C-alpha positions in Angstrom: -84.8 -70.0 35.1 -83.6 -66.6 36.5 -80.0 -67.7 35.4 -81.2 -68.3 31.7 -83.3 -65.1 31.9 -80.3 -63.1 32.9 -78.2 -64.6 30.0 -81.0 -63.8 27.6 -81.2 -60.2 28.6 -77.5 -59.9 28.0 -77.8 -61.5 24.7 -80.7 -59.2 23.6 -78.9 -56.1 24.7 -76.1 -57.1 22.3 -78.5 -57.4 19.4 -80.2 -53.9 20.2 -83.5 -55.7 20.9 -84.7 -53.2 23.5 -87.4 -51.3 21.5 -90.7 -52.5 22.9 -91.9 -54.4 26.0 -93.9 -56.9 23.9 -90.8 -57.7 22.0 -88.8 -58.5 25.1 -91.7 -60.6 26.6 -92.3 -62.6 23.3 -88.6 -63.1 22.5 -87.7 -64.3 26.2 -90.8 -66.7 26.2 -89.6 -68.2 23.0 -86.1 -68.6 24.1 -87.2 -70.0 27.4 -89.1 -72.6 25.5 -86.1 -73.3 23.3 -83.2 -73.6 25.9 -84.9 -74.0 29.3 -87.4 -76.7 28.5 -87.9 -78.9 31.7 -86.6 -76.2 34.2 -88.8 -75.9 37.1 -90.9 -72.7 37.3 -92.3 -70.4 34.8 -91.4 -66.7 34.0 -94.1 -64.5 32.2 -93.1 -61.5 30.2 -93.9 -59.3 33.3 -92.0 -61.2 35.8 -89.1 -61.2 33.4 -89.2 -57.4 33.1 -89.4 -57.1 37.0 -86.5 -59.6 37.5 -84.4 -57.3 35.3 -85.3 -54.2 37.3 -87.0 -52.4 34.3 -89.9 -50.2 34.0 -92.4 -51.1 31.4 -91.4 -49.7 28.0 -88.0 -48.4 29.3 -84.6 -49.2 28.1 -82.2 -50.4 30.8 -79.5 -48.2 32.1 -77.8 -51.1 33.8 -78.2 -54.9 33.1 -77.9 -57.4 36.0 -74.2 -58.5 36.2 -72.9 -62.0 35.5 -70.2 -61.7 38.1 -72.0 -64.2 40.5 -72.2 -66.8 37.8 -69.9 -69.7 37.1 -67.8 -68.7 34.2 -67.8 -71.7 32.1 -71.6 -72.4 32.4 -72.3 -68.7 32.1 -70.3 -68.3 28.8 -71.9 -71.5 27.4 -75.3 -70.3 28.1 -74.7 -66.9 26.8 -73.3 -68.3 23.6 -76.2 -70.6 23.1 -78.6 -67.7 23.7 -76.8 -65.4 21.3 -77.0 -68.0 18.6 -80.7 -68.3 18.9 -81.2 -64.5 18.9 -79.0 -64.1 16.0 -80.2 -67.0 14.0 -84.0 -66.9 14.6 -85.4 -63.9 16.6 -83.0 -61.0 16.1 -84.3 -57.9 14.2 -83.6 -57.8 10.5 -80.9 -55.3 11.0 -79.0 -57.3 13.5 -75.3 -58.0 12.7 -74.4 -61.6 11.6 -73.2 -63.9 14.1 -69.3 -64.0 14.6 -67.4 -66.9 13.2 -65.7 -67.7 16.4 -68.7 -67.6 18.7 -67.2 -69.0 21.8 -63.9 -68.9 23.7 -61.8 -72.0 23.8 -62.7 -74.0 27.0 -60.4 -74.0 30.1 -60.0 -77.7 31.0 -59.9 -78.1 34.9 -61.5 -81.4 35.4 -64.0 -82.0 38.2 -61.9 -80.5 41.0 -59.6 -78.1 39.4 -57.0 -80.2 37.5 -57.2 -81.5 34.0 -56.4 -85.2 34.5 -57.1 -86.0 31.0 -54.4 -83.7 29.9 -51.8 -85.8 31.6 -49.7 -88.6 30.2 -49.5 -91.0 33.3 -47.5 -93.6 31.1 -44.5 -91.4 31.9 -42.6 -91.1 35.2 -42.8 -87.6 36.8 -39.2 -87.8 37.7 -38.2 -88.2 34.2 -40.3 -85.6 32.4 -42.6 -83.6 34.6 -44.0 -81.4 31.9 -45.1 -84.4 29.7 -46.3 -86.4 32.8 -48.7 -83.5 34.0 -49.5 -82.1 30.5 -48.5 -84.6 27.8 -51.9 -85.2 26.4 -52.8 -81.5 26.6 -49.6 -80.9 24.5 -50.7 -83.4 21.9 -54.3 -82.1 21.4 -53.7 -78.4 21.8 -52.9 -76.4 18.7 -51.8 -72.9 18.8 -54.6 -70.7 17.2 -53.7 -69.2 13.9 -54.0 -65.8 15.4 -51.7 -66.5 18.3 -47.9 -66.8 18.7 -48.3 -69.0 21.7 -50.9 -70.7 23.9 -50.7 -70.8 27.6 -53.0 -70.8 30.7 -52.8 -67.0 30.4 -54.0 -67.2 26.8 -57.0 -69.2 27.8 -58.1 -66.6 30.3 -57.3 -63.6 27.8 -59.5 -65.4 25.3 -62.4 -65.5 27.7 -61.9 -62.1 28.8 -62.0 -60.8 25.2 -65.5 -62.3 24.8 -66.6 -60.8 28.1 -65.3 -57.4 27.2 -66.9 -57.5 23.6 -70.4 -57.9 25.2 -69.7 -54.9 27.4 -68.4 -52.9 24.3 -71.3 -53.8 22.2 -73.7 -52.9 24.8 -71.7 -49.7 25.3 -71.9 -48.9 21.6 -75.7 -49.0 21.7 -75.7 -46.8 24.9 -73.1 -44.4 23.5 -70.6 -44.9 26.3 -67.1 -43.8 25.5 -65.8 -47.2 25.5 -68.6 -48.5 23.2 -68.2 -45.5 21.0 -64.4 -46.1 20.6 -65.1 -49.8 19.8 -67.9 -48.8 17.3 -65.5 -46.4 15.6 -62.8 -49.2 15.4 -65.3 -51.6 13.8 -66.4 -49.0 11.2 -64.1 -50.3 8.6 -65.8 -48.5 5.7 -65.1 -45.1 7.2 -61.5 -46.0 7.9 -60.9 -47.3 4.4 -62.5 -44.2 2.9 -60.1 -42.0 5.0 -57.0 -44.0 4.0 -53.8 -42.1 4.9 -55.5 -38.8 5.5 -55.4 -38.9 9.4 -51.6 -38.9 9.5 -50.9 -36.6 6.6 -50.5 -33.5 8.7 -47.9 -35.1 10.9 -46.0 -36.5 7.8 -46.1 -33.0 6.4 -44.7 -31.6 9.6 -41.8 -34.1 9.5 -40.8 -33.0 6.1 -40.5 -29.4 7.3 -38.1 -30.2 10.1 -35.2 -27.9 9.4 -33.0 -28.1 12.6 -31.9 -30.4 15.4 -34.2 -28.4 17.7 -37.2 -29.0 15.4 -36.4 -32.7 15.5 -36.2 -32.7 19.3 -39.4 -30.6 19.5 -41.3 -33.1 17.2 -40.1 -36.1 19.3 -41.5 -34.4 22.4 -44.8 -33.4 20.7 -45.5 -36.9 19.6 -43.9 -38.8 22.5 -47.2 -39.6 24.0 -48.9 -40.1 20.7 -48.1 -42.2 17.5 -44.6 -40.8 17.1 -41.3 -42.2 18.4 -38.4 -40.8 20.3 -34.9 -41.9 20.9 -35.7 -41.5 24.6 -38.6 -42.6 26.8 -40.1 -40.1 29.3 -42.7 -40.3 31.9 -43.6 -39.9 35.5 -43.4 -42.3 38.5 -42.5 -42.8 42.1 -39.1 -41.6 43.0 -37.3 -44.9 44.1 -35.4 -43.0 47.0 -38.5 -40.9 47.9 -41.4 -43.4 47.0 -44.2 -41.1 48.3 -43.3 -38.5 45.6 -43.5 -38.5 41.8 -40.6 -37.7 39.8 -39.7 -37.4 36.0 -38.1 -40.4 34.5 -35.9 -40.8 31.3 -34.6 -43.8 29.6 -33.0 -45.0 26.4 -35.3 -45.9 23.5 -35.4 -45.5 19.6 -35.2 -49.1 18.5 -37.8 -50.7 16.3 -36.7 -54.2 17.0 -37.3 -55.9 20.3 -33.7 -55.4 21.5 -30.2 -54.5 20.7 -29.4 -58.2 20.1 -31.6 -58.3 17.1 -29.2 -55.7 15.4 -26.0 -57.1 16.7 -26.2 -60.8 16.7 -26.2 -63.0 13.5 -28.9 -65.3 15.1 -31.4 -62.7 14.1 -30.3 -61.8 10.6 -33.6 -63.1 9.3 -35.7 -60.8 11.5 -33.3 -57.8 10.8 -33.8 -58.4 7.1 -37.5 -58.5 7.5 -37.3 -55.2 9.4 -35.2 -53.6 6.7 -37.8 -54.6 4.1 -40.5 -53.2 6.3 -39.0 -49.9 6.7 -38.6 -49.5 3.0 -42.2 -50.8 2.4 -43.7 -48.2 4.8 -41.7 -45.3 3.5 -42.7 -46.2 0.0 -46.4 -46.3 1.1 -46.2 -42.7 2.3 -44.4 -41.5 -0.7 -41.1 -40.7 1.0 -38.3 -39.8 -1.4 -36.0 -42.6 -2.4 -37.4 -45.1 0.0 -34.7 -47.8 -0.3 -31.9 -45.5 0.2 -33.6 -43.7 3.1 -34.7 -47.1 4.7 -30.9 -48.1 4.6 -30.2 -45.0 6.4 -32.6 -45.5 9.2 -31.5 -49.1 9.8 -27.9 -48.0 9.9 -28.8 -45.2 12.4 -30.7 -47.8 14.7 -27.7 -50.2 14.4 -25.4 -47.4 15.8 -27.9 -46.7 18.6 -28.2 -50.4 19.4 -24.3 -50.6 19.9 -24.4 -47.9 22.7 -27.7 -49.1 24.2 -27.7 -51.1 27.4 -28.6 -54.7 27.5 -31.9 -56.0 28.9 -29.9 -57.6 31.7 -28.1 -54.3 32.7 -31.4 -52.4 32.7 -32.6 -54.6 35.6 -30.2 -53.1 38.0 -32.2 -50.8 40.2 -29.1 -49.2 41.7 -27.3 -48.5 38.4 -30.5 -47.2 36.8 -31.1 -44.7 39.5 -29.3 -41.4 38.4 -30.9 -38.2 39.6 -30.1 -34.9 37.9 -31.9 -31.8 36.3 -32.8 -31.4 32.7 -30.1 -28.6 32.6 -27.5 -31.2 33.7 -28.5 -33.3 30.6 -27.7 -30.4 28.3 -24.3 -30.3 29.6 -23.5 -33.9 30.1 -25.4 -35.4 27.3 -24.8 -33.0 24.3 -26.0 -33.7 20.8 -29.8 -33.5 21.6 -31.8 -30.5 22.4 -33.1 -31.5 25.8 -34.8 -28.2 26.7 -36.8 -28.3 23.4 -37.8 -32.0 23.9 -38.9 -31.4 27.5 -40.9 -28.3 26.7 -42.7 -30.0 23.8 -43.3 -33.2 25.8 -45.0 -31.3 28.8 -43.6 -27.8 29.5 -41.1 -29.5 31.8 -38.6 -26.7 33.0 -34.9 -27.1 33.1 -34.6 -27.1 36.9 -37.0 -30.1 37.3 -35.2 -33.0 38.6 -35.5 -36.4 36.8 -34.1 -39.9 37.2 -32.2 -41.2 34.3 -32.0 -45.0 33.8 -29.0 -45.7 31.4 -26.3 -43.4 32.5 -22.5 -43.9 32.6 -20.4 -40.8 32.1 -17.3 -42.9 32.0 -18.5 -45.4 29.3 -20.6 -42.7 27.3 -23.1 -45.3 26.4 -26.9 -45.4 27.1 -28.6 -42.0 27.1 -25.3 -40.1 26.8 -24.2 -42.2 23.8 -27.5 -41.9 22.0 -27.6 -38.2 22.3 -24.2 -38.1 20.8 -25.1 -40.2 17.9 -28.2 -38.0 17.2 -26.0 -34.9 17.2 -23.7 -36.4 14.4 -26.6 -37.8 12.3 -27.7 -36.0 9.1 -31.1 -34.4 9.6 -32.3 -36.1 6.4 -31.8 -39.5 8.2 -33.7 -38.2 11.3 -36.6 -37.1 9.2 -36.8 -40.4 7.5 -36.5 -42.2 10.9 -39.4 -40.0 12.3 -41.6 -40.6 9.3 -41.1 -44.3 9.4 -41.8 -44.6 13.1 -44.9 -42.5 12.9 -46.5 -44.4 10.0 -45.5 -47.6 11.7 -47.0 -46.6 15.0 -50.3 -45.4 13.5 -50.6 -48.2 10.8 -52.9 -50.5 13.0 -55.5 -47.8 13.0 -55.5 -46.8 9.4 -56.9 -48.6 6.3 -56.3 -52.3 5.5 -53.3 -51.6 3.3 -51.3 -50.2 6.3 -52.6 -52.7 8.9 -51.7 -55.7 6.6 -48.1 -54.3 6.1 -47.6 -53.9 9.9 -48.9 -57.3 10.5 -46.6 -58.7 7.9 -43.6 -57.5 9.7 -44.8 -58.5 13.3 -45.4 -62.1 11.8 -41.8 -62.3 11.1 -41.1 -61.7 14.9 -43.8 -63.7 16.4 -44.7 -66.4 13.9 -48.3 -65.6 14.3 -50.0 -66.9 11.0 -53.0 -64.7 10.8 -54.4 -61.5 12.2 -56.9 -61.6 15.1 -60.5 -61.0 13.9 -61.5 -57.2 13.8 -63.6 -57.4 16.9 -60.7 -58.9 18.9 -58.4 -56.2 17.8 -61.2 -53.6 18.7 -61.3 -55.1 22.2 -57.5 -54.9 22.5 -57.9 -51.2 21.3 -60.3 -50.2 23.8 -58.2 -52.0 26.6 -55.2 -50.1 25.5 -56.7 -46.6 25.2 -59.4 -46.5 27.8 -58.1 -49.1 30.3 -59.8 -47.9 33.4 -63.2 -47.2 31.7 -63.2 -50.8 30.4 -61.9 -52.2 33.8 -64.6 -50.5 35.8 -67.4 -52.0 33.7 -65.5 -55.4 33.6 -65.3 -55.8 37.4 -68.9 -54.7 37.9 -70.1 -57.4 35.5 -67.7 -60.3 36.1 -65.8 -60.1 39.4 -67.6 -61.8 42.2 -67.3 -60.4 45.8 -66.8 -63.9 47.1 -63.5 -64.2 45.2 -62.2 -61.2 47.1 -63.0 -62.7 50.4 -61.3 -66.0 49.5 -58.2 -64.2 48.3 -58.0 -62.1 51.5 -57.9 -65.4 53.4 -55.3 -66.9 51.2 -52.9 -63.9 51.3 -53.1 -63.6 54.9 -52.1 -67.3 55.3 -49.3 -67.0 52.6 -48.0 -63.9 54.5 -47.9 -66.0 57.8 -46.2 -68.8 55.9 -43.5 -66.4 54.5 -42.9 -65.0 57.9 -42.2 -68.6 59.2 -39.8 -69.3 56.3 -37.9 -66.1 57.0 -37.6 -67.1 60.7 -36.3 -70.6 59.9 -34.1 -69.9 56.8 -30.7 -71.2 58.0 -28.3 -69.2 55.8 -29.3 -65.7 56.9 -28.1 -63.7 59.9 -30.4 -62.5 62.7 -29.9 -58.8 61.8 -30.9 -59.3 58.2 -33.9 -61.5 59.2 -35.2 -58.8 61.4 -35.1 -56.3 58.7 -36.8 -58.8 56.3 -39.5 -59.5 58.9 -40.1 -55.7 59.1 -40.3 -55.4 55.4 -42.8 -58.3 55.1 -45.0 -56.9 57.7 -45.3 -53.7 55.6 -46.7 -55.7 52.6 -50.2 -54.9 51.6 -52.5 -56.8 49.3 -55.1 -55.4 46.7 -57.4 -57.8 45.1 -59.7 -57.5 42.0 -59.7 -53.8 41.2 -58.2 -50.6 42.4 -59.7 -48.0 44.9 -59.9 -45.4 42.1 -60.4 -45.5 38.4 -59.4 -42.6 36.2 -62.3 -40.4 35.4 -63.0 -40.0 31.6 -66.3 -38.1 32.1 -65.1 -35.1 30.2 -63.9 -37.0 27.2 -66.2 -37.5 24.3 -65.8 -39.9 21.4 -67.1 -40.0 17.7 -68.2 -43.1 16.1 -66.9 -41.8 12.7 -63.4 -40.7 13.8 -61.2 -43.5 15.1 -58.0 -41.7 14.8 -59.3 -38.5 16.4 -60.7 -40.6 19.2 -57.3 -42.2 19.8 -55.7 -38.8 19.8 -58.0 -37.7 22.4 -57.4 -40.7 24.7 -53.5 -40.4 24.3 -53.7 -36.7 25.2 -55.8 -37.5 28.3 -53.3 -40.1 29.3 -50.4 -37.7 28.8 -52.1 -34.9 30.7 -52.9 -37.2 33.7 -49.5 -38.6 34.0 -47.9 -35.2 33.7 -50.2 -33.7 36.2 -48.8 -36.1 38.8 -45.2 -34.6 38.3 -43.9 -33.3 41.7 -47.0 -34.5 43.5 -47.4 -37.1 46.0 -48.1 -40.6 44.8 -51.8 -41.5 44.8 -51.6 -45.2 45.7 -55.3 -45.6 45.1 -54.6 -46.0 41.4 -53.1 -49.1 39.7 -50.6 -49.2 36.8 -52.5 -52.1 35.2 -56.2 -52.5 34.7 -58.1 -55.3 36.4 -59.2 -56.9 33.1 -55.5 -57.9 32.6 -54.7 -61.6 33.2 -51.8 -60.8 35.5 -50.6 -60.0 39.0 -47.8 -57.7 40.1 -45.6 -56.4 42.9 -44.6 -52.8 43.4 -41.4 -52.5 45.4 -41.6 -48.8 46.0 -45.1 -49.5 47.7 -44.5 -53.0 49.1 -47.9 -53.8 47.4 -48.9 -57.1 45.8 -51.8 -56.7 43.4 -53.9 -59.6 41.9 -56.1 -58.4 39.1 -59.6 -59.6 38.6 -59.1 -61.4 35.3 -56.5 -63.9 36.7 -58.8 -65.0 39.6 -60.5 -67.7 37.4 -59.6 -71.2 36.6 -57.0 -72.6 36.2 -55.3 -70.1 38.5 -58.1 -69.9 41.0 -61.1 -72.1 41.4 -63.1 -71.2 44.6 -65.1 -74.4 44.4 -62.1 -76.6 43.5 -59.6 -78.8 45.3 -57.7 -76.6 47.9 -54.5 -78.4 47.2 -54.8 -77.2 43.5 -55.5 -73.8 44.7 -52.5 -73.6 46.8 -50.4 -74.9 44.0 -51.7 -72.4 41.5 -53.1 -69.1 43.0 -51.3 -69.8 46.3 -48.0 -69.9 44.4 -48.9 -66.8 42.4 -49.4 -65.0 45.7 -46.1 -66.4 47.1 -44.5 -65.3 43.7 -45.5 -61.8 44.1 -44.4 -61.6 47.7 -41.0 -63.0 46.9 -40.4 -60.3 44.2 -40.0 -58.1 47.3 -37.0 -60.3 48.2 -35.6 -61.3 44.7 -32.4 -59.8 43.3 -34.0 -56.6 42.6 -36.7 -56.3 45.2 -34.3 -57.1 48.1 -32.7 -53.8 47.5 -35.8 -51.8 48.7 -36.5 -51.5 52.5 -39.7 -51.6 54.5 -40.7 -48.0 53.5 -40.3 -48.9 49.8 -37.0 -46.9 49.5 -34.1 -48.0 47.3 -31.8 -48.8 50.2 -29.7 -51.9 50.6 -30.4 -53.1 54.1 -28.4 -56.3 53.9 -25.3 -57.3 55.6 -22.4 -57.9 53.2 -22.1 -61.5 54.3 -25.8 -62.1 53.7 -25.7 -60.4 50.2 -22.7 -62.7 49.3 -24.7 -65.7 50.4 -27.8 -64.6 48.6 -25.9 -64.0 45.5 -24.1 -67.4 45.5 -27.4 -69.3 46.0 -29.1 -67.2 43.2 -26.3 -67.8 40.8 -26.5 -71.7 41.7 -30.1 -71.5 40.8 -29.6 -69.5 37.7 -27.3 -72.2 36.5 -30.1 -74.7 36.4 -31.9 -72.4 34.2 -28.9 -71.9 31.9 -28.5 -75.6 31.4 -32.4 -76.2 30.8 -32.8 -76.9 27.0 -36.1 -79.0 26.8 -38.3 -77.5 24.1 -35.9 -74.6 23.3 -34.7 -73.8 19.7 -31.3 -75.2 18.8 -28.5 -73.1 20.1 -30.9 -70.9 22.2 -30.7 -70.8 26.1 -32.4 -69.3 28.9 -30.5 -66.1 30.1 -30.4 -66.4 34.0 -29.3 -62.8 34.5 -32.4 -61.6 32.6 -34.9 -64.1 34.1 -33.4 -64.1 37.7 -36.0 -62.2 39.4 -38.9 -64.2 38.0 -37.0 -67.5 38.6 -36.4 -66.6 42.3 -40.0 -65.6 42.7 -41.3 -68.9 41.2 -39.1 -70.9 43.7 -40.0 -68.7 46.6 -43.6 -68.6 45.7 -44.0 -72.3 45.4 -42.0 -72.9 48.6 -44.2 -70.4 50.5 -47.3 -71.8 49.0 -46.4 -75.3 50.1 -45.7 -74.1 53.6 -49.2 -72.3 53.7 -50.7 -75.5 52.3 -49.4 -77.5 55.3 -50.7 -74.8 57.7 -54.1 -74.9 56.1 -54.4 -78.7 56.7 -53.6 -78.2 60.3 -56.8 -76.0 60.7 -59.1 -77.6 58.1 -60.1 -81.3 57.2 -59.0 -82.2 53.7 -60.7 -85.1 51.8 -59.7 -85.2 48.1 -62.5 -86.1 45.8 -62.1 -88.7 43.0 -60.7 -89.3 40.5 -57.4 -89.8 42.2 -54.0 -89.1 40.7 -52.1 -92.2 40.0 -50.3 -93.1 43.2 -46.5 -93.1 43.1 -46.1 -93.0 46.9 -48.0 -94.3 49.8 -49.6 -92.1 52.4 -53.3 -91.6 51.8 -54.9 -88.3 51.4 -51.9 -86.3 52.6 -49.8 -87.6 49.7 -52.6 -87.3 47.3 -53.0 -83.6 48.3 -49.4 -83.0 47.7 -49.5 -84.5 44.4 -52.5 -82.3 43.6 -50.6 -79.3 44.9 -47.6 -79.7 42.5 -50.0 -80.8 39.6 -51.8 -77.4 40.1 -48.5 -75.6 39.7 -47.6 -77.6 36.6 -51.0 -76.8 35.1 -50.8 -73.0 35.2 -47.4 -73.2 33.2 -48.9 -75.4 30.4 -47.6 -73.6 27.2 -46.9 -74.0 23.5 -44.9 -71.5 21.4 -44.2 -70.9 17.8 -40.4 -70.8 17.3 -40.0 -67.1 16.4 -42.1 -66.1 19.6 -40.0 -68.3 21.7 -36.7 -66.8 20.5 -38.1 -63.4 21.0 -39.0 -64.4 24.5 -35.7 -65.9 25.4 -34.1 -62.7 24.3 -36.2 -60.1 25.8 -38.7 -61.5 28.3 -37.7 -61.5 32.0 -39.8 -64.7 32.5 -38.4 -68.1 31.6 -40.5 -70.3 29.1 -43.4 -72.3 30.8 -41.6 -75.7 30.7 -38.8 -74.4 32.7 -41.0 -72.6 35.2 -43.0 -75.8 35.7 -40.0 -78.0 36.1 -37.0 -76.3 37.8 -38.7 -75.1 41.0 -40.2 -78.5 41.9 -36.8 -80.1 41.4 -35.5 -77.9 44.4 -38.4 -78.9 46.8 -38.0 -82.0 48.9 -41.8 -82.4 49.1 -42.2 -83.0 45.4 -39.7 -86.0 45.5 -41.9 -87.4 48.3 -45.2 -86.8 46.8 -44.3 -88.5 43.5 -41.5 -91.0 44.7 -38.8 -89.4 42.6 -35.6 -91.6 42.8 -32.0 -91.3 41.9 -31.3 -92.2 38.4 -34.4 -90.4 37.0 -33.8 -87.5 34.7 -35.0 -84.8 37.0 -33.5 -86.0 40.2 -31.1 -83.6 42.1 -29.1 -84.7 45.2 -30.1 -82.7 48.3 -26.8 -80.7 47.9 -27.7 -79.6 44.6 -31.1 -78.3 45.5 -31.3 -74.6 46.1 -33.0 -73.0 49.1 -33.4 -69.2 49.1 -36.5 -68.5 51.0 
């Protein structure tokens, strides 16, 4: 009964039904009658009030959290209560129910794996993806408002609904997150304002009279809706990781990468971009939009030719080039660096910064882009600035501009329809006030018990990794000792950071979306710039906890697992432990392995960029990594014709997947020596003998395959193959298991089957 009551209270808060005590009592009794008939016990209106911690006649400052509830059941009950309140008992002025009133369910079966999603008619050694996920692939359709659908998508979908509840309650309470959300949802005001919010900026662009004016405008709007040929920010110094330093990189392209400008494969997308530039310039009344659009595209094509590839930008040694801003003016002429830095944040010329794409011999990257700007007519630079400003702001203007921007993004992603307004509102709040939303999210939805279980798992995985390093055959003892020292320095943070950014001085206005966003962007810029030259405060995270993700920071040797990913199918505290080791265990191992992948291995135990490997071990590591990369280069299942995985782009993630799965399996074996394991029915179809041990191993690998279930639209997959350092889901599910002997034993995979690799072909790195 308390479970239902709590859900009802949350639903009532969403409908603003907190006006009188008798309303609460009456509504809750009716709802209890409707949805809780047959439950033991009875809650009167007074008891209900007391269970919510409320004073008679008072509005609640804080509602009891749902973080201790089972996610699936809690969401179902909340949605059921919401429908009742909206449909029967809500006040006359309550908003209508949303058309998509519940998230898509995450199928995890009775113990953590969706057996019904398998196609057991197939042999796992011939098609591992279809064997573990064939029925799921047949019955799963990509939603019209998505470009792909994966395990991550399922959790993002659930998280959107959870955050909507928080934001709608916040709008009633006038919190900054709720007020921002309310402003985003006020379409009438946004439509009435039309282009008005950006007119002062467009007028300023028209008045740019010199190259210094252009650089100044780029700096002024760098942290806002404008664009710049260069990215600038503040972060840890790779060679002094306890201190923050200014960082500069190439930028300035409107398409996902240089390849979209230079390769015929992307002619269709490039044409869509050309049309989009002309369309947007025309909408803001720019002179001769077609001619101006052609000049903008030609400018970006020239920039693309000197820009570094995504593969080259992965090299942490080549992208560490320290100098002063004054050095830039001498070595990269063509752009007014002093004006840009002053406008961006009053950064003086003697301040040191790390430049990423820097090669004085080739004169590409930052040097090449600066030279191109210096030789480009100011008329073109003004048109370029105007286009990028309106494109960057379009999603927050009236429908005309929102639809135009979506029309172009559709060409890149294949997404058929825009997300509903409320979903975009949730994304907007997450993007502009990430820590404020995150703080509310973990208070409501992240159970303390999850952190305790994760602490135990990370400790065991770290122990397993140490054992792997000790026993790896190809590495010399000197490098092993340094590797153990580095592993010992690893820390784990779970759920949420020690500190959230403080937005208490910020105010929001429900009638001024654009103004609110400018405030949020200014706050973020001030906060980042305030860290320049100071010691790194490791209590903050670079990603908010409501993000479905995990990450590793090489300069801090820290693995972070965000609250939103600690849900099924990645983590199911009550589920089968074999599945948990194959899913969240492998994720833990994945993040740890990033400290030892082709990039992470170049950072030492203090987090410094410092190659601690012997030349012989470096050569052996590179040979094994390249051999493993070849397996990805040859993988074509489900890929568009003519497209391939680029192993030098995805190498870090590929190695982390192999290492993560290997370490997780080691930890799974260690866990069984200390705990009894009895798999609960139904059992996976047996392909080998061995009782519960083999059943547990089968579940371990099935859990791994389940988290990489995925479907893509062709345009989205092409984009991913070109720009994403992660390989597509089918490759991630398949290639790592092909290199683990335990997978062959668990499923009886034999020579002659399509996925079989001889022992000599299997790669062992960690």
